[in-house]
C-alpha positions in Angstrom: 31.2 13.1 118.0 29.5 15.1 120.7 29.4 18.7 119.6 30.2 21.2 122.3 31.3 24.8 122.5 33.8 25.8 125.2 32.3 29.2 126.0 32.7 32.4 128.1 29.2 33.8 128.5 28.5 37.4 128.3 25.2 39.2 128.0 24.7 41.8 125.3 21.7 43.9 124.2 21.4 44.3 120.5 18.3 45.7 118.7 16.2 44.7 121.8 17.3 41.1 121.8 19.1 39.8 124.9 21.0 36.5 124.9 24.0 34.7 126.2 26.5 34.9 123.3 29.7 33.1 122.7 33.0 35.0 123.0 36.0 33.6 121.2 34.4 30.2 120.7 36.3 26.9 120.1 34.2 25.1 117.5 34.3 21.5 118.8 32.0 20.4 116.0 35.0 20.4 113.7 37.5 19.0 116.2 39.1 15.7 115.3 39.5 14.5 118.9 39.0 10.8 119.2 39.4 8.0 121.7 39.9 4.3 121.1 40.1 1.2 123.3 43.6 -0.3 123.0 43.2 -3.2 125.4 40.2 -4.9 127.1 40.5 -7.6 129.8 37.3 -9.4 130.4 36.1 -10.1 134.0 35.5 -13.3 135.7 31.9 -13.9 137.0 31.2 -12.0 140.2 34.6 -10.5 140.2 35.7 -6.9 139.5 38.9 -7.8 137.7 38.3 -6.4 134.2 40.5 -3.7 132.6 40.2 -1.1 129.9 43.1 0.8 128.4 42.3 3.7 126.0 44.3 6.2 124.0 43.4 9.7 122.6 44.2 11.5 119.4 43.4 14.8 117.7 42.2 17.9 119.4 44.6 19.6 121.7 46.5 17.7 124.5 46.6 17.1 127.4 43.6 14.8 127.6 41.4 13.8 130.5 39.5 10.5 130.5 36.3 9.6 132.4 34.5 6.4 132.9 30.7 6.8 132.9 29.9 9.7 135.3 33.1 9.4 137.3 35.5 12.3 137.8 37.9 12.8 134.8 41.5 11.5 135.3 44.7 11.9 133.4 45.4 8.2 133.4 44.1 6.3 130.4 43.7 3.0 132.3 40.6 1.8 134.2 40.9 -1.2 136.5 38.8 -3.3 138.9 35.9 -3.4 136.5 33.0 -5.8 136.6 31.4 -7.2 133.4 29.3 -4.6 131.8 29.1 -1.7 129.3 31.0 1.4 130.0 31.0 4.9 128.4 34.5 6.4 128.2 34.8 10.1 127.4 37.9 12.0 126.4 38.2 15.8 127.0 40.9 17.8 125.5 42.5 21.1 126.6 39.8 23.1 124.8 37.0 21.3 126.5 36.0 19.3 123.4 34.9 15.8 123.9 34.2 12.5 122.3 33.0 9.2 123.7 33.0 5.5 122.9 31.2 2.5 124.5 33.4 -0.3 125.6 32.0 -3.7 126.8 33.8 -5.8 129.4 32.4 -9.3 129.0 32.2 -12.2 131.4 34.9 -14.7 130.6 32.3 -17.6 130.9 29.0 -16.0 131.4 26.1 -13.8 130.3 26.5 -10.7 128.0 23.5 -8.5 127.0 22.4 -5.4 125.1 19.0 -3.8 124.4 16.8 -2.1 121.9 14.3 0.6 122.9 11.2 2.4 121.7 10.3 6.1 122.4 8.3 7.2 125.4 6.7 10.3 124.0 7.3 13.7 125.5 6.0 13.7 129.1 4.6 10.2 128.5 5.5 6.7 129.6 5.1 4.6 126.5 8.7 3.6 126.2 10.0 0.0 126.2 13.3 -1.8 126.7 13.8 -5.2 125.1 16.9 -7.1 126.3 18.9 -9.5 124.1 21.2 -12.0 125.9 24.1 -14.1 124.7 26.1 -16.8 126.5 25.5 -17.8 130.1 23.0 -20.4 131.1 19.2 -20.1 131.2 17.0 -19.2 132.8 17.8 -15.5 133.0 16.5 -12.9 135.4 16.1 -9.3 134.3 16.3 -6.3 136.7 15.6 -2.7 135.9 17.1 0.1 138.2 17.6 -2.3 141.2 13.9 -3.2 141.1 12.4 -6.7 141.4 13.8 -9.4 139.2 11.5 -10.6 136.4 11.7 -13.6 134.0 10.6 -11.5 131.0 13.2 -9.6 128.9 10.9 -6.6 128.1 10.2 -3.6 130.3 7.3 -1.4 129.5 5.5 1.8 130.4 8.8 3.7 130.7 9.3 7.5 130.6 12.2 9.4 129.0 15.5 8.8 130.7 18.5 6.6 131.3 18.0 3.1 132.8 20.3 0.5 134.3 19.6 -3.0 133.2 21.0 -6.1 135.0 20.8 -9.6 133.7 21.6 -12.6 135.9 22.0 -16.2 134.5 21.3 -19.5 136.3 24.8 -19.6 137.7 24.5 -16.2 139.3 26.8 -14.6 136.8 25.5 -11.1 135.9 26.0 -8.3 133.4 25.0 -4.7 133.9 24.6 -1.9 131.4 22.8 1.4 130.8 20.5 2.3 128.0 18.4 5.4 127.2 14.7 5.7 126.4 14.3 8.8 124.2 11.1 10.9 124.0 11.3 10.8 120.2 10.6 14.5 119.7 11.6 15.4 116.1 13.7 18.5 115.5 12.5 18.8 111.9 8.8 18.4 112.6 8.4 20.0 116.0 11.4 22.1 117.3 12.5 23.8 114.1 9.1 25.5 113.5 9.1 26.8 117.1 12.6 28.3 116.7 11.8 29.7 113.3 8.5 31.4 114.3 9.7 32.8 117.7 13.4 33.4 117.7 15.1 33.0 114.3 13.5 36.4 113.3 15.1 39.2 111.4 15.3 41.4 114.5 16.9 38.7 116.6 18.6 35.3 116.0 17.7 35.4 112.3 21.0 37.0 111.2 21.3 40.2 113.1 22.1 38.7 116.5 24.7 36.0 117.2 24.2 33.1 117.2 22.2 32.7 114.0 19.4 30.2 114.7 18.8 29.7 111.0 21.7 27.3 111.3 21.1 24.0 113.0 24.6 23.6 114.5 24.1 26.9 116.4 20.8 25.7 117.8 22.4 22.4 118.8 25.4 24.0 120.4 23.2 26.3 122.5 20.5 23.7 123.2 20.9 23.7 127.0 20.7 27.5 127.1 17.6 27.5 125.0 16.0 24.9 127.3 16.8 26.9 130.4 15.6 30.2 129.0 12.4 28.9 127.6 11.6 27.2 130.9 12.2 30.4 132.9 10.3 32.3 130.2 13.1 34.8 129.5 13.1 33.6 125.9 11.6 34.5 123.4 12.0 38.2 124.2 8.8 39.1 122.6 5.7 37.0 122.6 5.5 33.7 124.5 5.5 30.0 124.1 2.8 27.6 125.2 3.6 25.1 127.9 3.4 22.3 125.3 6.1 24.1 123.2 8.3 24.6 126.3 8.0 20.9 127.2 8.8 19.8 123.6 12.0 21.8 123.6 13.0 20.3 127.0 12.3 16.8 125.8 14.3 17.3 122.6 17.3 18.7 124.5 17.2 15.9 127.0 17.2 13.4 124.1 20.6 14.9 123.2 19.5 17.7 120.8 19.4 15.3 117.9 19.3 16.3 114.2 16.2 14.2 113.7 
């Protein structure tokens, strides 16, 4: 479950520490909101005639549903879908969310997924390796609308989200997205930065909300931490190196993982 706080931001000054704090928060980390796929109709090759019907539960209704990055809608049905992998997100009345990945397959054609390796922070050492089932060989592999290649591995990739398209010998194709992570570890790299620069007794070490000695508080405020370290308004005293600022950004862009 994606952990999100629905917040109203206010700025307070307390013991010399300025920060955007959360007023009357809804703790989405303990929400039981969920979404499931009730019906999937696979697509015919080269046709956008697939269908997904989902349903929501938990949280607080009414719900909104979104497909990939499209605008949320109240309807729980998605139509005119080509074969591919889709991320469906449910949002409840409190702004809490949860997501599932749903695959619309080709009725008689290729289906694919991928495994990845980390890029490194600010580096381009990531890889995507595609696995294919069904369809007829030979296959062509395309990354982000680039040139088709016969090999199933893409290399020298930076951190980010990529679109992968696989086309079989009959021209039947399957498209999905996958993410290359930087691989920055919270435990090894980010936690020491927070502990030594912000989770101090005079600030977010217990006297100022949120308490950054608690991981969930760091995770729920990850985007704020990234923004404020990049504009150098955080930490209030002292400073971070450019490398530390970049590591925080990479960790947040990976999804603020507990890794």
